[in-house]
N, C-alpha and C positions, 0 to 999 in steps of 0.2 A: 943435882938439885931436884927436890921433890915438891909437888903441889899436893897439899893435903886439905881437903875441903869437905865439910859435912854441913848438910847438903840441902835439906828442906825440913819443914816442920811436920811432925807426926803426932796425930791424936790417936793414942793406942789404948785399947782395952775394951772390955764389954761395955756397951752403952754409948760408945763414942759416936755412933751414927746420929744420935740426937743433936750433935753439934753442927750438922750439915748446913742448916739455914744460916746460923751465925757465921760459918766459914764463908759461905757465898757472900754475905754482906761485907765481910772483912775485905774481900777482894773486888768488891763492886760488881758482882755478878747478879744481874736482875732477871735475866732470861737465859738460863743455861740450855745447852743441848746435852741430853744424857746419851752417852755412847755405850752400848751394851750389846748383848747377843740374844738370840732366840732362846737359848737354854736358860739364861738368867730370867727372862720373862716367864718362861714356863715354870720355873722353880718358885715363882712368887717373890723373888728378891727385888725385882723392879718395882712391884707394888709397895714393898717395904720402904724402899728409898723414896718413892714418890710421896708417901705419907709423911716422910721427914722433910720434904721439900715443898712447902706450900707456896711455890712461886710459879708463874707461867713458864712453861718449858716445852721443848720438843724432844722427841725420842728417835734415835737411830739404833735399831736392834738387829741389823743384818751383818754384824761383824763375822767374817769367816774364821775358821779355826786357826789359820795363819793369815793375818790381815794383809790385804792387797791394795795396790794403787787404785784399782777400780772402786773398792769400798771407801777409800779416802775421798775420791771424787764425789761419790754419792753423798757421803756425810757432809762434805764441804758445801755442796749445793743446798742441803737442808739447813745447815747452819746459817747460810747467807739468806735464804728465802724466808726463814723464820726470824731474822734479825737478832740472832743470839749474840751474847757478849761474853761467853765463857762456856766451859765444858765440865760436866761431871762424868768421869770415866768409871763405869761400874762393871766389874767382872774380873777375870783372870788377866794374864798378860796380853792376850789378843785384843780385847776392848781397850785396855789402857794404852797399849802401843798404838792402836788405831787412833785413839783420841789425841795422842801426841802428834801424829801425822796431820790430823785435821787442824789442830791448833796452829801448826806451821803453815799449811797450805791455804787456810782460810784468811790468813793475814799477810801473805807474801805472794808476789807474782811468780808464775812459772810452775812447771810440773814437779811432782814429788822427786823425780830422779835427781834434780839439781841440788837437793838438800841432803843426799846421801853422803856420808863422810868420805867414802872412796871416790866421790866426784867433787871433793872440795866443798861440800855443803856446810861444814862447820862455820865458815866465814860468812855464809849467806843468811844464817838464821839470826834474827835480831830480837830485841826486847819487845817488838810488836807482837810476838807470839801470844795467842789467846791464853788466858789463865785456865789451868786444869786443876780440878780437885779429883783425886784418885781414891776410889773405894774398892779395895781388892776383895774378891769373894773366894779366892783360892790362896793357898800358902805355898808358893812356888817361885814365880818369876821375880818378885820384888820390884816389878816395874813401877810401882807406886812411889818409889824413892829413887828411881834410876834416871840418868841423864840421857838415855837413848831409847829409841824405838826400833824394833826389827820388823821390816815391812817388805813384801814381795812386789817388785816393780813389774810393769807390763811386760818387760823383756825376760821375766823369769828369775832375775837375780834377787836374792834375799839379802837386803842391805841394812846397815845401821844408819839411822838419822840421829845424830848425837850433838847435843849442845846443852850448856847450862840453862838455856832459855826453855827447853822442853821438860825440865824437871817440874813435876806437879808442885803447885804452890803449897799444897798441904796434902798429906795422906791421912785418910780416916781409916784406921785399921781396927775394925770391930770383929773379933773372932766369931761372934754369934752368926755372922753371915757365912761361915764355913761349916757350920754344924751339920748341914744337910748334904754336904759334898759326898758323892758316891765313893766307895772304897778305892776303885781303880784310879779315879781321878786324884783322890787324896794321895795315893802312892806315887803316881807319876809326877804330880806337881811337887810333892815332897822330895823326890829324888832330884828334881830340878834345883830345889833349894840347896840340897847337899852338894850337888855339882858346882853350884855358884860359890859356896863357901870354900870348897876345896880348890877350885881353879883360881879364884882370886888370891887365896893364901899362897898358892904355888907361883903366881906371877912374880917376876923378879923385881919390880919397882920397890923402892924403899918407902914404906908407909906403915910403920909399926902400929898406929891406931887401927888401920884397916885390917892388918893381920890379926890383931886381938879380937876385933869384932867378928871376923870370919871364923876364927877358931871357936869362939863362944857360940856362934850360930850353928857350926857343925856339931858341937856338943849337944845343943838343944834338939836339933833335928834328929841326930842319931838316936838319942834317948827316947824321943816321943813319936817318931814316924809310925812305928808298928802299932802303937796304941791308937793313934789318930785314925789309922786305916781300919783296924779291926774293932774298935769301940768308938764309932763316929761321934757319939754324944759326949765324949770325955772333954770337958771344958778346959782343963789344964793342958792336955795334949794339944788341943786346937790353938790355945793361946801361945804355947811355945813354938809350934810349927809356924804360926804367922810371924812370930818374932824372928825365927831362923830365916824365913824367906826375906824379910825386910833387911836383916843383917847381911845376908849374902849380897844383896843389891847395894847396900851402903858401901861395900868394898869394891864395887865395880870399877871405881876410879883407878884401881891398880891394873885393870885389864883382865882378860880371861885367857883362853889358850886353845889348844888343839881340839879339845872336846867340842867347843862352841864353833870353831871354824868349820869343823866337819858337820856338826848338826845343822848349822845355818845352811851349808851347801846342800845337804840332803833335804832339808825342809823346802828349799827353793825348787828342787827337782820334783819332790812329791809333797805338796802342802798338806796331805792327809796324815803324815807322820807326826806323832805328838813329840814336841820338843823335849819335854822332860824325860820321856821314855828313851829317846835317842841319846840324851846325855847320860842316862844311867847305863846304857849299853856300851857307850864309847869311853866311859870314865876308867874302867880297870886297865885297859891297854895304855891309855894316856898316862895313868899313874906310873906304870912300869917304865914307860919311855922317859918320863920326866925325872925319874929317880936318879939318873946320872948327871943331871944339871948341876953346875958348880954352886949355884945359890941354894939348891935343894940340899946338897951335902953340907955346905958351910953352915947353914942355919938349921940343920937336922930336922927338915920339915916333915919328912915321913913319920918320924918318931913323935913329933909334936901333934900331928893329925891323929896318929894312933892313940895317943894319950887322951885327946879330946873325945875320941870315939869309945874310950874305955876298953880297948883291946888288950889282950894278954901280951906280955913281953915276947917279941919275936913273931907275933901274928902278922900275916901279910895283909897290908891295907887294901891292896887291889882285890885280893880274893874276898876279903870281908865285904867290900862294896858289892861284888858280884853275888855273894851269898845273900846279902840283904835284899837285893833286887829280886832274886828268886823267891825269897820268903814272902815278899810283898805281892807275888803273883804276876810280876811284870816279865816280859821277855828279856832274855839276857844275851841274845845274839841277833845281829842284823838280819840274818837269813830268816829268822822267825817273823819278821815284819815285812818281808817281800823284797829286801834289798839284794841285788844280784851283782856279781863281779863285773858285768858289762857296763855298770854305772860308774865304776871306779874312776875312769879318766875325767868324767864330768864332775864328780864329787871333788876330786883333787884340784882341779882347775878352780872351782869355787872356793875351796878352803884356802888356797894360796892367796887369793884376792881378798879374803875376808879380813875385817879389821881386827878380829881376835887372834889371827895368825901371828901378828907381830909381838904380842905380849906373852907368848908361851915361854917358859924358862929355857927351852932349847929351840933354836931356829929350825923348824921342821922342813925337810926337803920333800919333793914329790915322792921319792922312794920311801921316806919315813911315813908319809901319809898312807901310802899303799900298804905298808906293813901294819899300821894301826887298823886300817879297814879289814885286812885279812885276819888279824888276830881277833877282831870283833865279830867275825862272821859265824 
C-alpha cells in the first residue's frame, strides 16, 4: 500500500514575491514573524521582502547555518512577546527549517526534543501549528515544500521534525531572489538538490509520480547547475535550479537514504559542515553501494538516472557525479573538509538512528556505513 500526497501550494516564477501580502491575508496572518539569517539581511533580501509586506511584523535574523534548539527557543520567545500569528520563512533550508520548528514549539507545550520523529513526535504535532509561508533564496533544500525540518537538539543530535502540519501553507518561489547567490553556495545548494532527486528516486517505496518528478528535477539540475554557478545572472538557469530544488523535495515522501543519514550525523557532530557539500561527497559511494539493490536492478534505476543526466551509454553515474562536483569547485573527499577516521564510530551511530536510514534501498549495516565513509575519504 502506498500513500501518495502532493503537498502544498506553490507560487512559482519571477515576480511571485509580489503575492506575499495576499498570501498572508489568505491564511489570516496579520502580524508575522520573519525568520531569516544575518546573510539574508546583509544581502538586502530582507529589505526586499519587507517592502512586499506592508504589515506590522517582527524579525528573527539569528538563524545559524545548521539550526539549533537554542535558536528555536529564542525565536519562539520573540514570536510570543510580539504576539505574532504566523511566520514568513526567508532564506535557504536553515531559516525555513528553523521556522518550522518555531511554528511547532510556539503552539505546543514541551521542548523541541519531544517533536523529533525518532522520539515519537509525529503523533504530538497537531493542526495548532502556526502557519508558515516559505520564501526560498537558494535552490537546494526544497524545504519550502517539505514536510520536515532538520534541527540540532541541545544534546547534539541532528533530528527530523516531520509532520504534514509543518508543511508551509504556501511556497513563494521567486528565482529573482537567487540571482545574487555566490558561486560556491550556488554549487553546494545545487548539489543538494541533485542528491535529493537521486536519493528519493532510489528509495524503494512505490510512488511513480514522485519518481517522475525526481527524474525531471535531476534532468533540470544536471543541465543547468554549471551555468547557474558560472553565470549567476542567467535567469533561465536560476529558474530551472529552483524548480529542481522544489521537485526533489516534492519527492521526499518516498524517503531518502544513506547519503542523508550520514550527512545528518556528520552535521550534528560538526554544524559548520555544509549539508549540500556533504551530500555531494557522499553520493558517489552510496550510488555504487545501492546499485546491487533488487529494486534498483528490477527498475533499471541507474540507467534511468543516466538518461536523465544525458550521460553516454555505459558512462558511470557515480563517477559523473564526482566529476561534476570537482568541476563546480567543491571538495570531493571528506578528508578535504576536516573529517577524520576517529569520528567514524560517532557518525555511524548517528546514521543508524537517523530517519533516512530506514528508506535506503539496501538496509545498511554499521560495517556498510564504515565502508561508505572510507570510500568517501
